ZADO-1210 file (C-alpha; in nm, 4 decimals, padded with zeros to 6 digits):
<atoms>
<atom x="-00.0015" y="-00.0012" z="00.0033" code="MET" pos="1"/>
<atom x="00.2854" y="00.2461" z="00.0824" code="THR" pos="2"/>
<atom x="00.4308" y="00.2237" z="-00.2673" code="ALA" pos="3"/>
<atom x="00.0982" y="00.3074" z="-00.4236" code="ALA" pos="4"/>
<atom x="00.0582" y="00.6101" z="-00.2033" code="LEU" pos="5"/>
<atom x="00.4158" y="00.7399" z="-00.2440" code="VAL" pos="6"/>
<atom x="00.4981" y="00.6300" z="-00.6046" code="ARG" pos="7"/>
<atom x="00.8753" y="00.6079" z="-00.5498" code="PRO" pos="8"/>
<atom x="00.9490" y="00.5413" z="-00.9173" code="GLU" pos="9"/>
<atom x="00.8216" y="00.8944" z="-00.9869" code="ARG" pos="10"/>
<atom x="00.8984" y="01.0750" z="-00.6691" code="LEU" pos="11"/>
<atom x="01.2559" y="00.9510" z="-00.6412" code="GLY" pos="12"/>
<atom x="01.3837" y="01.1137" z="-00.9665" code="PRO" pos="13"/>
<atom x="01.2001" y="01.4411" z="-00.8799" code="ALA" pos="14"/>
<atom x="01.3606" y="01.4463" z="-00.5328" code="LEU" pos="15"/>
<atom x="01.7038" y="01.3722" z="-00.6732" code="ALA" pos="16"/>
<atom x="01.6659" y="01.6691" z="-00.9159" code="ALA" pos="17"/>
<atom x="01.5185" y="01.9064" z="-00.6554" code="ALA" pos="18"/>
<atom x="01.7865" y="01.8206" z="-00.3895" code="LEU" pos="19"/>
<atom x="02.0619" y="01.7752" z="-00.6415" code="LYS" pos="20"/>
<atom x="02.1587" y="01.4356" z="-00.4960" code="ASP" pos="21"/>
<atom x="02.1161" y="01.1060" z="-00.6792" code="ASP" pos="22"/>
<atom x="02.0936" y="00.9242" z="-00.3484" code="ALA" pos="23"/>
<atom x="01.7258" y="01.0181" z="-00.3547" code="TRP" pos="24"/>
<atom x="01.6608" y="00.8051" z="-00.6670" code="LEU" pos="25"/>
<atom x="01.5858" y="00.5273" z="-00.4211" code="THR" pos="26"/>
<atom x="01.4441" y="00.5708" z="-00.0741" code="PHE" pos="27"/>
<atom x="01.2290" y="00.3958" z="00.1898" code="THR" pos="28"/>
<atom x="00.8969" y="00.5382" z="00.3025" code="ALA" pos="29"/>
<atom x="00.7399" y="00.4995" z="00.6469" code="GLU" pos="30"/>
<atom x="00.3934" y="00.6241" z="00.7393" code="LEU" pos="31"/>
<atom x="00.4107" y="00.8470" z="01.0490" code="ILE" pos="32"/>
<atom x="00.1035" y="00.7314" z="01.2342" code="THR" pos="33"/>
<atom x="-00.1160" y="00.9594" z="01.4383" code="GLY" pos="34"/>
<atom x="-00.2098" y="01.2032" z="01.1629" code="GLY" pos="35"/>
<atom x="-00.5882" y="01.2091" z="01.1279" code="LYS" pos="36"/>
<atom x="-00.6356" y="01.4182" z="00.8165" code="SER" pos="37"/>
<atom x="-00.3555" y="01.4234" z="00.5632" code="ASN" pos="38"/>
<atom x="-00.0992" y="01.1402" z="00.5387" code="LEU" pos="39"/>
<atom x="00.2623" y="01.2031" z="00.6443" code="THR" pos="40"/>
<atom x="00.5529" y="00.9782" z="00.5315" code="PHE" pos="41"/>
<atom x="00.9124" y="00.9801" z="00.6452" code="ARG" pos="42"/>
<atom x="01.1379" y="00.9241" z="00.3420" code="LEU" pos="43"/>
<atom x="01.4889" y="00.8001" z="00.4040" code="ARG" pos="44"/>
<atom x="01.7867" y="00.7540" z="00.1727" code="SER" pos="45"/>
<atom x="02.1655" y="00.7572" z="00.2076" code="ASP" pos="46"/>
<atom x="02.1365" y="01.1338" z="00.1797" code="ALA" pos="47"/>
<atom x="01.9279" y="01.1660" z="00.4943" code="GLY" pos="48"/>
<atom x="01.5527" y="01.2037" z="00.5545" code="GLU" pos="49"/>
<atom x="01.2702" y="01.4292" z="00.4447" code="VAL" pos="50"/>
<atom x="00.8955" y="01.4409" z="00.5000" code="ILE" pos="51"/>
<atom x="00.6252" y="01.3886" z="00.2420" code="LEU" pos="52"/>
<atom x="00.2709" y="01.5278" z="00.2946" code="ARG" pos="53"/>
<atom x="-00.0190" y="01.4108" z="00.0811" code="ARG" pos="54"/>
<atom x="-00.4009" y="01.3825" z="00.1176" code="PRO" pos="55"/>
<atom x="-00.5664" y="01.0568" z="00.2286" code="PRO" pos="56"/>
<atom x="-00.6672" y="00.8034" z="-00.0328" code="ASP" pos="57"/>
<atom x="-01.0108" y="00.7942" z="-00.1872" code="GLY" pos="58"/>
<atom x="-01.2644" y="01.0667" z="-00.2575" code="GLU" pos="59"/>
<atom x="-01.1828" y="01.4038" z="-00.1090" code="LEU" pos="60"/>
<atom x="-01.4266" y="01.6710" z="00.0124" code="ARG" pos="61"/>
<atom x="-01.4089" y="02.0059" z="-00.1679" code="GLN" pos="62"/>
<atom x="-01.1628" y="02.2502" z="-00.0040" code="SER" pos="63"/>
<atom x="-01.0293" y="01.9835" z="00.2358" code="ALA" pos="64"/>
<atom x="-00.6733" y="01.8393" z="00.2417" code="HIS" pos="65"/>
<atom x="-00.5281" y="02.1457" z="00.0606" code="ASP" pos="66"/>
<atom x="-00.1665" y="02.0723" z="00.0052" code="MET" pos="67"/>
<atom x="-00.1137" y="02.3953" z="-00.1849" code="GLY" pos="68"/>
<atom x="-00.2327" y="02.5948" z="00.1135" code="ARG" pos="69"/>
<atom x="00.0066" y="02.4193" z="00.3471" code="GLU" pos="70"/>
<atom x="00.2934" y="02.4715" z="00.1099" code="CYS" pos="71"/>
<atom x="00.2219" y="02.8398" z="00.0397" code="ARG" pos="72"/>
<atom x="00.1907" y="02.9451" z="00.4045" code="VAL" pos="73"/>
<atom x="00.5049" y="02.7597" z="00.5133" code="GLN" pos="74"/>
<atom x="00.7011" y="02.9159" z="00.2275" code="THR" pos="75"/>
<atom x="00.5667" y="03.2585" z="00.3204" code="ALA" pos="76"/>
<atom x="00.6614" y="03.2128" z="00.6897" code="LEU" pos="77"/>
<atom x="01.0222" y="03.1265" z="00.6194" code="ALA" pos="78"/>
<atom x="01.2289" y="03.4003" z="00.7846" code="GLY" pos="79"/>
<atom x="00.9533" y="03.5163" z="01.0228" code="THR" pos="80"/>
<atom x="00.9472" y="03.4406" z="01.3955" code="PRO" pos="81"/>
<atom x="00.7188" y="03.1465" z="01.3262" code="VAL" pos="82"/>
<atom x="00.9284" y="02.8252" z="01.3056" code="PRO" pos="83"/>
<atom x="00.8352" y="02.6108" z="00.9968" code="VAL" pos="84"/>
<atom x="01.0050" y="02.3364" z="00.7932" code="PRO" pos="85"/>
<atom x="01.1614" y="02.4301" z="00.4606" code="GLU" pos="86"/>
<atom x="00.9611" y="02.3319" z="00.1472" code="ILE" pos="87"/>
<atom x="01.1840" y="02.1220" z="-00.0718" code="LEU" pos="88"/>
<atom x="00.9566" y="02.0062" z="-00.3467" code="LEU" pos="89"/>
<atom x="00.6041" y="02.1262" z="-00.4376" code="ASP" pos="90"/>
<atom x="00.3888" y="01.9041" z="-00.6617" code="ASP" pos="91"/>
<atom x="00.0726" y="02.1235" z="-00.6664" code="ALA" pos="92"/>
<atom x="-00.0621" y="01.9550" z="-00.9790" code="GLY" pos="93"/>
<atom x="-00.0289" y="01.6021" z="-00.8535" code="GLY" pos="94"/>
<atom x="00.1798" y="01.4789" z="-01.1447" code="GLU" pos="95"/>
<atom x="00.4238" y="01.2815" z="-00.9341" code="LEU" pos="96"/>
<atom x="00.2093" y="01.0670" z="-00.7120" code="ILE" pos="97"/>
<atom x="-00.1360" y="01.1285" z="-00.8559" code="GLY" pos="98"/>
<atom x="-00.2549" y="01.3837" z="-00.5956" code="VAL" pos="99"/>
<atom x="-00.1125" y="01.7236" z="-00.4860" code="PRO" pos="100"/>
<atom x="00.1699" y="01.6747" z="-00.2396" code="SER" pos="101"/>
<atom x="00.4907" y="01.8403" z="-00.1177" code="TYR" pos="102"/>
<atom x="00.8149" y="01.7405" z="00.0532" code="VAL" pos="103"/>
<atom x="00.9579" y="01.9384" z="00.3413" code="MET" pos="104"/>
<atom x="01.2644" y="01.9201" z="00.5614" code="SER" pos="105"/>
<atom x="01.2626" y="01.6849" z="00.8587" code="ALA" pos="106"/>
<atom x="01.2960" y="01.8943" z="01.1687" code="MET" pos="107"/>
<atom x="01.5075" y="01.7683" z="01.4606" code="PRO" pos="108"/>
<atom x="01.3121" y="01.7300" z="01.7750" code="GLY" pos="109"/>
<atom x="01.0158" y="01.5307" z="01.9092" code="VAL" pos="110"/>
<atom x="00.6452" y="01.5207" z="01.8588" code="VAL" pos="111"/>
<atom x="00.4603" y="01.4591" z="02.1849" code="VAL" pos="112"/>
<atom x="00.1179" y="01.2986" z="02.1916" code="ARG" pos="113"/>
<atom x="00.0271" y="01.0858" z="02.4947" code="ASP" pos="114"/>
<atom x="00.3549" y="01.0278" z="02.6667" code="ALA" pos="115"/>
<atom x="00.6702" y="01.2306" z="02.7297" code="LEU" pos="116"/>
<atom x="00.9861" y="01.0571" z="02.5954" code="PRO" pos="117"/>
<atom x="01.2583" y="00.9636" z="02.8419" code="PRO" pos="118"/>
<atom x="01.4834" y="01.2540" z="02.9283" code="GLY" pos="119"/>
<atom x="01.2392" y="01.5194" z="02.8040" code="PHE" pos="120"/>
<atom x="01.2657" y="01.8472" z="02.9984" code="PRO" pos="121"/>
<atom x="01.1032" y="01.8265" z="03.3389" code="ALA" pos="122"/>
<atom x="00.9939" y="02.1931" z="03.3217" code="ASP" pos="123"/>
<atom x="00.6513" y="02.1428" z="03.1646" code="LEU" pos="124"/>
<atom x="00.5547" y="02.4970" z="03.2409" code="ARG" pos="125"/>
<atom x="00.8333" y="02.6207" z="03.0203" code="ALA" pos="126"/>
<atom x="00.7164" y="02.3853" z="02.7470" code="LEU" pos="127"/>
<atom x="00.3628" y="02.5155" z="02.7687" code="ALA" pos="128"/>
<atom x="00.4904" y="02.8726" z="02.7591" code="ARG" pos="129"/>
<atom x="00.6871" y="02.7926" z="02.4474" code="GLY" pos="130"/>
<atom x="00.3656" y="02.6715" z="02.2833" code="LEU" pos="131"/>
<atom x="00.1861" y="02.9939" z="02.3754" code="VAL" pos="132"/>
<atom x="00.4748" y="03.2019" z="02.2442" code="ASP" pos="133"/>
<atom x="00.4615" y="03.0109" z="01.9138" code="ALA" pos="134"/>
<atom x="00.0859" y="03.0729" z="01.8846" code="LEU" pos="135"/>
<atom x="00.1357" y="03.4395" z="01.9620" code="ALA" pos="136"/>
<atom x="00.4078" y="03.4588" z="01.6925" code="ALA" pos="137"/>
<atom x="00.1631" y="03.3191" z="01.4369" code="ILE" pos="138"/>
<atom x="-00.0978" y="03.5816" z="01.5302" code="HIS" pos="139"/>
<atom x="00.1425" y="03.8744" z="01.5188" code="THR" pos="140"/>
<atom x="00.2892" y="03.8014" z="01.1731" code="VAL" pos="141"/>
<atom x="00.2617" y="04.0939" z="00.9357" code="ASP" pos="142"/>
<atom x="00.0612" y="03.9133" z="00.6719" code="VAL" pos="143"/>
<atom x="00.1023" y="04.1816" z="00.4035" code="ALA" pos="144"/>
<atom x="00.4806" y="04.1757" z="00.4439" code="LYS" pos="145"/>
<atom x="00.4790" y="03.7955" z="00.4321" code="ALA" pos="146"/>
<atom x="00.2821" y="03.7996" z="00.1080" code="GLY" pos="147"/>
<atom x="-00.0331" y="03.6541" z="00.2698" code="LEU" pos="148"/>
<atom x="-00.2632" y="03.9565" z="00.2394" code="GLY" pos="149"/>
<atom x="-00.4881" y="03.7558" z="00.0084" code="ASP" pos="150"/>
<atom x="-00.4688" y="03.4296" z="00.2011" code="PHE" pos="151"/>
<atom x="-00.8333" y="03.4623" z="00.3150" code="GLY" pos="152"/>
<atom x="-01.1042" y="03.6987" z="00.4146" code="ARG" pos="153"/>
<atom x="-01.0715" y="03.7745" z="00.7860" code="ALA" pos="154"/>
<atom x="-01.4003" y="03.9682" z="00.8324" code="ASP" pos="155"/>
<atom x="-01.7006" y="03.7477" z="00.9153" code="GLY" pos="156"/>
<atom x="-01.4680" y="03.4556" z="01.0043" code="TYR" pos="157"/>
<atom x="-01.6714" y="03.3201" z="01.2909" code="LEU" pos="158"/>
<atom x="-01.9976" y="03.3242" z="01.1030" code="ASP" pos="159"/>
<atom x="-01.8361" y="03.1445" z="00.8090" code="ARG" pos="160"/>
<atom x="-01.6783" y="02.8887" z="01.0420" code="GLN" pos="161"/>
<atom x="-02.0105" y="02.8043" z="01.1971" code="ILE" pos="162"/>
<atom x="-02.1730" y="02.7684" z="00.8556" code="ARG" pos="163"/>
<atom x="-01.8764" y="02.5670" z="00.7236" code="ARG" pos="164"/>
<atom x="-01.8823" y="02.3114" z="00.9997" code="TRP" pos="165"/>
<atom x="-02.2579" y="02.2890" z="00.9982" code="SER" pos="166"/>
<atom x="-02.2379" y="02.1983" z="00.6276" code="ARG" pos="167"/>
<atom x="-01.9638" y="01.9502" z="00.6963" code="GLN" pos="168"/>
<atom x="-02.1816" y="01.7897" z="00.9660" code="TRP" pos="169"/>
<atom x="-02.4665" y="01.7564" z="00.7132" code="GLU" pos="170"/>
<atom x="-02.2213" y="01.5785" z="00.4800" code="ALA" pos="171"/>
<atom x="-02.0852" y="01.3314" z="00.7328" code="VAL" pos="172"/>
<atom x="-02.3179" y="01.3409" z="01.0364" code="GLY" pos="173"/>
<atom x="-02.5217" y="01.0573" z="01.1743" code="GLN" pos="174"/>
<atom x="-02.8929" y="01.0804" z="01.2232" code="ASP" pos="175"/>
<atom x="-03.0015" y="01.1226" z="01.5866" code="GLY" pos="176"/>
<atom x="-02.7005" y="01.3207" z="01.7127" code="VAL" pos="177"/>
<atom x="-02.8915" y="01.6333" z="01.7858" code="LEU" pos="178"/>
<atom x="-02.6277" y="01.7967" z="02.0109" code="ALA" pos="179"/>
<atom x="-02.4139" y="01.8997" z="01.7149" code="VAL" pos="180"/>
<atom x="-02.7047" y="02.0806" z="01.5452" code="ASP" pos="181"/>
<atom x="-02.7983" y="02.2436" z="01.8773" code="GLU" pos="182"/>
<atom x="-02.4412" y="02.3603" z="01.9324" code="LEU" pos="183"/>
<atom x="-02.4224" y="02.5091" z="01.5848" code="ALA" pos="184"/>
<atom x="-02.7503" y="02.6980" z="01.6407" code="ALA" pos="185"/>
<atom x="-02.6401" y="02.8248" z="01.9833" code="ALA" pos="186"/>
<atom x="-02.3078" y="02.9493" z="01.8432" code="LEU" pos="187"/>
<atom x="-02.4772" y="03.1340" z="01.5602" code="ALA" pos="188"/>
<atom x="-02.6661" y="03.3317" z="01.8162" code="ALA" pos="189"/>
<atom x="-02.3575" y="03.4055" z="02.0338" code="ALA" pos="190"/>
<atom x="-02.1082" y="03.5502" z="01.7783" code="VAL" pos="191"/>
<atom x="-01.9507" y="03.8700" z="01.9258" code="PRO" pos="192"/>
<atom x="-01.9980" y="04.1953" z="01.7377" code="GLU" pos="193"/>
<atom x="-01.6201" y="04.2654" z="01.7106" code="ARG" pos="194"/>
<atom x="-01.3581" y="04.0041" z="01.6409" code="THR" pos="195"/>
<atom x="-00.9866" y="04.0088" z="01.5786" code="GLY" pos="196"/>
<atom x="-00.7966" y="03.9505" z="01.2505" code="GLN" pos="197"/>
<atom x="-00.4682" y="03.7739" z="01.1896" code="SER" pos="198"/>
<atom x="-00.3166" y="03.4686" z="01.0300" code="LEU" pos="199"/>
<atom x="-00.4676" y="03.1633" z="01.1995" code="VAL" pos="200"/>
<atom x="-00.3253" y="02.8117" z="01.2016" code="HIS" pos="201"/>
<atom x="-00.6580" y="02.6278" z="01.2253" code="GLY" pos="202"/>
<atom x="-00.5437" y="02.3326" z="01.4313" code="ASP" pos="203"/>
<atom x="-00.2828" y="02.4470" z="01.6759" code="PHE" pos="204"/>
<atom x="-00.2102" y="02.1782" z="01.9415" code="ARG" pos="205"/>
<atom x="00.0926" y="02.0216" z="02.1078" code="ILE" pos="206"/>
<atom x="00.1248" y="01.7319" z="01.8664" code="ASP" pos="207"/>
<atom x="00.1251" y="01.9677" z="01.5646" code="ASN" pos="208"/>
<atom x="00.4560" y="02.1068" z="01.6852" code="CYS" pos="209"/>
<atom x="00.8054" y="01.9694" z="01.6864" code="VAL" pos="210"/>
<atom x="00.9499" y="02.0314" z="02.0276" code="LEU" pos="211"/>
<atom x="01.3014" y="02.0941" z="02.1403" code="ASP" pos="212"/>
<atom x="01.3965" y="01.7998" z="02.3711" code="PRO" pos="213"/>
<atom x="01.6708" y="02.0072" z="02.5331" code="ASP" pos="214"/>
<atom x="01.4949" y="02.3315" z="02.6082" code="ARG" pos="215"/>
<atom x="01.1312" y="02.2443" z="02.5595" code="GLY" pos="216"/>
<atom x="01.0619" y="02.5185" z="02.3031" code="GLY" pos="217"/>
<atom x="00.8962" y="02.4792" z="01.9641" code="VAL" pos="218"/>
<atom x="01.1270" y="02.4006" z="01.6774" code="ARG" pos="219"/>
<atom x="00.8544" y="02.3862" z="01.4071" code="ALA" pos="220"/>
<atom x="00.4789" y="02.4276" z="01.3701" code="VAL" pos="221"/>
<atom x="00.3278" y="02.1666" z="01.1424" code="LEU" pos="222"/>
<atom x="-00.0017" y="02.0816" z="00.9721" code="ASP" pos="223"/>
<atom x="-00.1188" y="02.4126" z="00.8131" code="TRP" pos="224"/>
<atom x="-00.4037" y="02.2554" z="00.6181" code="GLU" pos="225"/>
<atom x="-00.6687" y="02.4768" z="00.7756" code="MET" pos="226"/>
<atom x="-00.4629" y="02.7981" z="00.7944" code="SER" pos="227"/>
<atom x="-00.6185" y="03.1202" z="00.6662" code="THR" pos="228"/>
<atom x="-00.6846" y="03.4822" z="00.7673" code="LEU" pos="229"/>
<atom x="-00.9362" y="03.4945" z="01.0454" code="GLY" pos="230"/>
<atom x="-00.9928" y="03.5460" z="01.4115" code="ASP" pos="231"/>
<atom x="-00.6908" y="03.4513" z="01.6243" code="PRO" pos="232"/>
<atom x="-00.8988" y="03.3620" z="01.9261" code="LEU" pos="233"/>
<atom x="-01.0398" y="03.0690" z="01.7269" code="ALA" pos="234"/>
<atom x="-00.6831" y="02.9187" z="01.7515" code="ASP" pos="235"/>
<atom x="-00.6674" y="02.9854" z="02.1274" code="LEU" pos="236"/>
<atom x="-01.0097" y="02.8286" z="02.1757" code="GLY" pos="237"/>
<atom x="-00.8988" y="02.5152" z="01.9960" code="LEU" pos="238"/>
<atom x="-00.5736" y="02.4925" z="02.1925" code="LEU" pos="239"/>
<atom x="-00.7729" y="02.5162" z="02.5178" code="LEU" pos="240"/>
<atom x="-01.0211" y="02.2526" z="02.3847" code="PHE" pos="241"/>
<atom x="-00.7279" y="02.0142" z="02.3409" code="TYR" pos="242"/>
<atom x="-00.5681" y="02.1158" z="02.6742" code="TRP" pos="243"/>
<atom x="-00.7182" y="01.8496" z="02.9028" code="ARG" pos="244"/>
<atom x="-00.6573" y="01.8867" z="03.2759" code="GLU" pos="245"/>
<atom x="-00.5875" y="01.6273" z="03.5449" code="PRO" pos="246"/>
<atom x="-00.8971" y="01.4200" z="03.6163" code="GLY" pos="247"/>
<atom x="-01.0673" y="01.5125" z="03.2840" code="GLU" pos="248"/>
<atom x="-01.1605" y="01.2382" z="03.0402" code="GLN" pos="249"/>
<atom x="-00.9461" y="01.2725" z="02.7228" code="PRO" pos="250"/>
<atom x="-01.0941" y="01.3209" z="02.3764" code="TRP" pos="251"/>
<atom x="-01.0411" y="00.9954" z="02.1872" code="ARG" pos="252"/>
<atom x="-00.8699" y="01.1610" z="01.8827" code="LEU" pos="253"/>
<atom x="-00.6682" y="01.4228" z="02.0686" code="ALA" pos="254"/>
<atom x="-00.3468" y="01.4128" z="02.2769" code="PRO" pos="255"/>
<atom x="-00.4066" y="01.3979" z="02.6535" code="SER" pos="256"/>
<atom x="-00.0500" y="01.4626" z="02.7674" code="ILE" pos="257"/>
<atom x="-00.1488" y="01.7981" z="02.9260" code="THR" pos="258"/>
<atom x="-00.3353" y="01.5977" z="03.1981" code="ARG" pos="259"/>
<atom x="00.0139" y="01.5181" z="03.3353" code="THR" pos="260"/>
<atom x="00.0939" y="01.6907" z="03.6646" code="LEU" pos="261"/>
<atom x="00.3241" y="01.9832" z="03.6022" code="GLY" pos="262"/>
<atom x="00.1436" y="02.1272" z="03.3054" code="PHE" pos="263"/>
<atom x="-00.0371" y="02.4554" z="03.3766" code="PRO" pos="264"/>
<atom x="-00.4172" y="02.4781" z="03.3653" code="ARG" pos="265"/>
<atom x="-00.6216" y="02.6261" z="03.0833" code="ARG" pos="266"/>
<atom x="-00.6769" y="02.9512" z="03.2709" code="ALA" pos="267"/>
<atom x="-00.3024" y="03.0108" z="03.2909" code="GLU" pos="268"/>
<atom x="-00.2547" y="02.9323" z="02.9210" code="ILE" pos="269"/>
<atom x="-00.5148" y="03.1958" z="02.8376" code="ALA" pos="270"/>
<atom x="-00.3608" y="03.4447" z="03.0664" code="ALA" pos="271"/>
<atom x="-00.0161" y="03.3972" z="02.9090" code="TRP" pos="272"/>
<atom x="-00.1721" y="03.4412" z="02.5598" code="TYR" pos="273"/>
<atom x="-00.3434" y="03.7656" z="02.6647" code="ALA" pos="274"/>
<atom x="-00.0102" y="03.8847" z="02.8116" code="GLU" pos="275"/>
<atom x="00.1789" y="03.8079" z="02.4908" code="ALA" pos="276"/>
<atom x="-00.0755" y="03.9541" z="02.2466" code="THR" pos="277"/>
<atom x="-00.2911" y="04.2038" z="02.4425" code="GLY" pos="278"/>
<atom x="-00.5989" y="04.0160" z="02.3310" code="ALA" pos="279"/>
<atom x="-00.9425" y="04.0722" z="02.4907" code="ASP" pos="280"/>
<atom x="-01.0618" y="03.7387" z="02.6173" code="LEU" pos="281"/>
<atom x="-01.4095" y="03.8444" z="02.7324" code="SER" pos="282"/>
<atom x="-01.5837" y="03.6238" z="02.4702" code="HIS" pos="283"/>
<atom x="-01.3453" y="03.3303" z="02.5006" code="LEU" pos="284"/>
<atom x="-01.6283" y="03.0833" z="02.5825" code="THR" pos="285"/>
<atom x="-01.7679" y="03.1389" z="02.2291" code="VAL" pos="286"/>
<atom x="-01.4384" y="03.0387" z="02.0733" code="TYR" pos="287"/>
<atom x="-01.3998" y="02.7385" z="02.3032" code="LEU" pos="288"/>
<atom x="-01.7527" y="02.6246" z="02.2110" code="ALA" pos="289"/>
<atom x="-01.6646" y="02.6676" z="01.8398" code="LEU" pos="290"/>
<atom x="-01.3713" y="02.4408" z="01.8899" code="ALA" pos="291"/>
<atom x="-01.6101" y="02.1749" z="02.0280" code="HIS" pos="292"/>
<atom x="-01.8302" y="02.2077" z="01.7186" code="LEU" pos="293"/>
<atom x="-01.5332" y="02.1821" z="01.4849" code="LYS" pos="294"/>
<atom x="-01.3832" y="01.8789" z="01.6507" code="PHE" pos="295"/>
<atom x="-01.7153" y="01.6977" z="01.6828" code="ALA" pos="296"/>
<atom x="-01.7507" y="01.7217" z="01.3027" code="VAL" pos="297"/>
<atom x="-01.3824" y="01.6348" z="01.2407" code="ILE" pos="298"/>
<atom x="-01.4226" y="01.3239" z="01.4642" code="THR" pos="299"/>
<atom x="-01.7193" y="01.1968" z="01.2642" code="GLU" pos="300"/>
<atom x="-01.5421" y="01.2746" z="00.9358" code="ASP" pos="301"/>
<atom x="-01.2441" y="01.0671" z="01.0482" code="ILE" pos="302"/>
<atom x="-01.4728" y="00.7874" z="01.1624" code="ASN" pos="303"/>
<atom x="-01.6259" y="00.7728" z="00.8122" code="VAL" pos="304"/>
<atom x="-01.2864" y="00.7812" z="00.6382" code="ARG" pos="305"/>
<atom x="-01.1424" y="00.5039" z="00.8527" code="VAL" pos="306"/>
<atom x="-01.4430" y="00.2838" z="00.7706" code="ARG" pos="307"/>
<atom x="-01.3936" y="00.3542" z="00.3981" code="SER" pos="308"/>
<atom x="-01.0242" y="00.2551" z="00.4153" code="GLY" pos="309"/>
<atom x="-00.8922" y="00.5985" z="00.3207" code="ALA" pos="310"/>
<atom x="-00.6421" y="00.6337" z="00.6110" code="MET" pos="311"/>
<atom x="-00.3704" y="00.3951" z="00.4934" code="ALA" pos="312"/>
<atom x="-00.4820" y="00.1251" z="00.7343" code="GLY" pos="313"/>
<atom x="-00.4822" y="00.3428" z="01.0492" code="GLN" pos="314"/>
<atom x="-00.7497" y="00.2603" z="01.3047" code="ASP" pos="315"/>
<atom x="-00.8388" y="00.5070" z="01.5806" code="PHE" pos="316"/>
<atom x="-01.0626" y="00.2855" z="01.7836" code="GLY" pos="317"/>
<atom x="-01.4355" y="00.2889" z="01.8487" code="ASP" pos="318"/>
<atom x="-01.5609" y="00.6463" z="01.7975" code="LEU" pos="319"/>
<atom x="-01.9220" y="00.5689" z="01.8609" code="THR" pos="320"/>
<atom x="-02.0880" y="00.8536" z="02.0562" code="GLY" pos="321"/>
<atom x="-01.7764" y="01.0686" z="02.0591" code="GLU" pos="322"/>
<atom x="-01.9160" y="01.3484" z="01.8425" code="SER" pos="323"/>
<atom x="-02.2213" y="01.3701" z="02.0680" code="ALA" pos="324"/>
<atom x="-02.0011" y="01.3802" z="02.3812" code="ARG" pos="325"/>
<atom x="-01.7918" y="01.6652" z="02.2365" code="ILE" pos="326"/>
<atom x="-02.0944" y="01.8652" z="02.1249" code="ALA" pos="327"/>
<atom x="-02.2671" y="01.8229" z="02.4619" code="GLU" pos="328"/>
<atom x="-01.9536" y="01.9534" z="02.6325" code="ALA" pos="329"/>
<atom x="-01.9593" y="02.2528" z="02.3924" code="GLY" pos="330"/>
<atom x="-02.3181" y="02.3289" z="02.4893" code="LEU" pos="331"/>
<atom x="-02.2159" y="02.3114" z="02.8512" code="ASP" pos="332"/>
<atom x="-01.9364" y="02.5630" z="02.7817" code="VAL" pos="333"/>
<atom x="-02.2047" y="02.8028" z="02.6432" code="LEU" pos="334"/>
<atom x="-02.4327" y="02.7383" z="02.9416" code="GLY" pos="335"/>
<atom x="-02.6978" y="02.5745" z="02.7282" code="LYS" pos="336"/>
<atom x="-02.7126" y="02.2510" z="02.9239" code="VAL" pos="337"/>
</atoms>
């Protein structure tokens, strides 16, 4: 299956030409498990290793799994305070492996999901602060200077997000899960009159960052599929959604490492962010509830794609009832339950 997804007979010569090293004419490919949207492969040859990103197999939803978007924003952010891998090869037309894809540098460091590797820095507060600083760096990028002034339409972002995820739910949702529809309706009635504008990542979380095992900072921010111009507090709301605390039940498709004693609580993460950016957090519950809607829909979408065999054999366990649980928690955040 890996060869069919990577097409080494085509990708190898293209890599050798792009990197000016014939060692890339042959390579091995290993699926990096854990990714729940696009597929990520580690390619190794005698010349070293690089990372391939491509969409999942099978039919793709319109506007989803946009490799060109990921490639453009990472190219634009090179040289800014936002740490990103270098784009080495861009196959926007899909000529090489049959779908749009790109190859980027492999960043040294670790990706943390549900366990800290041995010897990782004990100062988990410093690690958390590094994540907040990276998020603040994204939100303070001069988008015009970076060439991203036309990367999206920031005004009306929250309204569009609610409509988008409501439509996605209609496309993938299961009959009888009323909490998702109720959450979407409650959010539509709670959108603040004024919202912020900046570059947004769209899925900022601990396991979408490569961490420095020596100092605990962020060496690279990954997975820019949903990046655009929009409201920065949507990113903060999503980070806080993922940020489970001790004693809380984890979300089945999200890392739960922040439940480890030593990590700060959500309130402190929010306070650090406000300190770093000067953001007004008076409507933060709306953004946190939006994160619940978004992830409830994503969870069901992943469930559908796993059942259809589009995730290169990855299995994320029994997701029955998970979308409803997430949506009900979102309604609770808004005080609707």
